[in-house]
C-alpha positions in Angstrom: 59.8 8.4 -25.4 59.6 5.3 -27.4 57.3 2.7 -25.8 55.7 5.0 -23.3 52.2 4.1 -22.3 49.8 6.9 -22.9 46.4 6.6 -21.2 44.0 7.7 -24.1 40.9 7.4 -22.0 42.3 9.9 -19.4 43.4 12.3 -22.1 40.2 12.2 -24.1 37.3 14.7 -23.9 34.8 12.1 -22.9 32.5 12.9 -20.0 31.4 9.9 -17.9 27.9 10.2 -16.6 27.3 7.8 -13.8 23.6 7.3 -13.0 24.5 5.8 -9.5 25.3 9.4 -8.5 21.6 9.9 -8.9 20.5 7.0 -6.8 18.4 7.9 -3.7 19.7 6.3 -0.5 16.3 6.8 1.3 14.9 3.5 2.5 12.1 2.0 0.2 8.8 0.7 1.9 5.5 -0.7 0.9 2.3 0.5 2.4 -0.1 -2.2 1.6 -3.8 -1.0 1.7 -4.9 -4.6 2.1 -4.0 -4.4 6.0 -6.6 -1.5 6.2 -9.5 -3.4 4.3 -12.7 -4.5 6.0 -12.7 -8.4 5.6 -9.9 -8.0 3.1 -12.4 -6.9 0.6 -13.5 -3.3 1.0 -13.0 0.1 2.4 -15.3 1.2 5.2 -14.9 5.0 5.1 -15.4 5.4 8.9 -13.2 2.7 9.9 -10.5 3.5 7.3 -10.4 7.2 8.4 -10.2 6.1 12.0 -7.1 3.9 11.1 -5.6 6.7 9.0 -6.1 9.1 12.0 -4.5 6.7 14.6 -1.7 5.6 12.4 1.9 6.3 13.4 2.9 8.2 10.3 6.5 9.0 11.8 7.5 5.5 11.0 7.8 6.6 7.5 9.9 9.7 8.2 12.4 10.2 5.3 11.7 7.0 3.6 10.3 6.5 0.1 6.8 4.9 0.1 5.1 2.7 -2.6 1.3 2.3 -1.9 -0.2 -0.9 -3.2 -3.2 -3.0 -2.6 -2.2 -6.7 -2.7 -5.8 -7.9 -2.3 -8.3 -8.0 -5.1 -10.3 -5.2 -3.8 -11.7 -2.1 -5.2 -10.1 0.8 -3.5 -11.6 4.3 -4.0 -9.3 6.9 -5.2 -10.1 9.1 -2.2 -8.4 6.4 0.0 -5.1 6.5 -1.8 -5.4 10.4 -1.7 -6.0 10.4 2.0 -2.9 8.3 2.4 -0.8 10.5 0.4 -2.1 13.5 2.5 -0.7 12.0 5.6 2.4 10.6 4.1 3.6 13.5 2.1 4.8 15.7 5.0 7.0 13.1 6.4 8.4 11.0 3.4 11.1 11.4 0.9 8.7 10.3 -2.0 5.4 8.7 -2.2 4.0 6.8 -5.3 0.9 4.7 -6.0 2.5 1.5 -7.4 5.2 -1.1 -6.8 8.9 -0.7 -5.7 9.7 -0.4 -9.5 7.4 2.5 -10.0 8.8 4.1 -7.0 12.4 3.5 -8.3 11.3 5.3 -11.5 9.9 8.2 -9.6 13.0 8.7 -7.7 15.2 8.7 -10.7 12.9 10.9 -12.6 12.9 13.4 -9.6 16.8 13.3 -9.5 17.3 13.5 -13.2 15.0 16.4 -13.7 17.6 18.5 -11.8 20.5 17.7 -14.1 21.7 20.8 -15.6 21.8 19.5 -19.2 23.2 22.8 -20.6 26.5 22.1 -19.3 26.8 19.0 -21.6 26.4 21.1 -24.7 28.5 19.7 -27.4 30.0 17.2 -25.0 31.0 13.6 -25.9 29.2 11.6 -23.1 29.5 8.0 -22.0 26.7 6.9 -19.9 28.2 4.5 -17.4 27.0 1.0 -17.9 28.0 -1.1 -15.0 26.6 -0.2 -11.7 26.6 -1.7 -8.2 23.4 -0.2 -7.2 19.9 -1.1 -8.9 19.6 1.5 -11.7 16.4 1.0 -13.7 16.5 0.9 -17.4 14.2 3.9 -17.2 16.9 5.9 -15.9 19.3 5.1 -18.8 16.4 6.0 -21.5 15.7 9.3 -19.4 19.1 10.5 -19.3 19.5 9.8 -23.1 16.3 11.8 -23.8 17.6 14.7 -21.8 21.2 14.7 -23.0 20.5 14.1 -26.8 19.5 17.6 -27.7 22.7 19.0 -26.1 25.4 16.2 -26.6 27.6 15.9 -29.7 27.7 12.3 -29.0 26.3 9.7 -26.6 27.8 6.2 -25.8 27.1 3.5 -23.4 29.5 1.5 -21.3 32.9 2.5 -20.0 35.2 5.1 -21.4 37.7 2.2 -22.4 34.9 0.2 -24.1 31.9 2.0 -25.4 28.9 1.4 -27.5 28.1 4.3 -29.6 24.5 5.4 -29.8 24.1 8.9 -30.9 26.2 11.3 -32.9 25.0 14.8 -33.8 25.0 15.9 -37.3 27.3 18.6 -38.3 25.8 21.6 -39.7 
């Protein structure tokens, strides 16, 4: 047919990889050790252990927790470890660091489960626009994971891509 409109994107062999599909919907919360310090300065072991023991850990059920200390204090490593011991059984994820560190850890966990072998010799477009806050780390990590398998990697949308990688023909 003359003048027929053909959707070349739909007919192409491009595979769209959408990082939003790997976004964890668990609630993100911060646990600030500052609230557990003596005089906003130090950890007193006996008092800290008592606070840990009496704390309602179920309030973090299925949440993702970032442990920080917003005070200018020296927090011993064992204190963070004790918090993780109590959080780990109830939370989705726990990290020492800010919300950005938490987001990176969540994506790292999710992307480690991607079966990259199914992208062998594929032409992949890593979707660029997202409604959810996908960190730049996720884009670089999926590129690192896919590059050994893909025949090409592009960024953007199937109708408008930025070419990034093309495997050499052997």
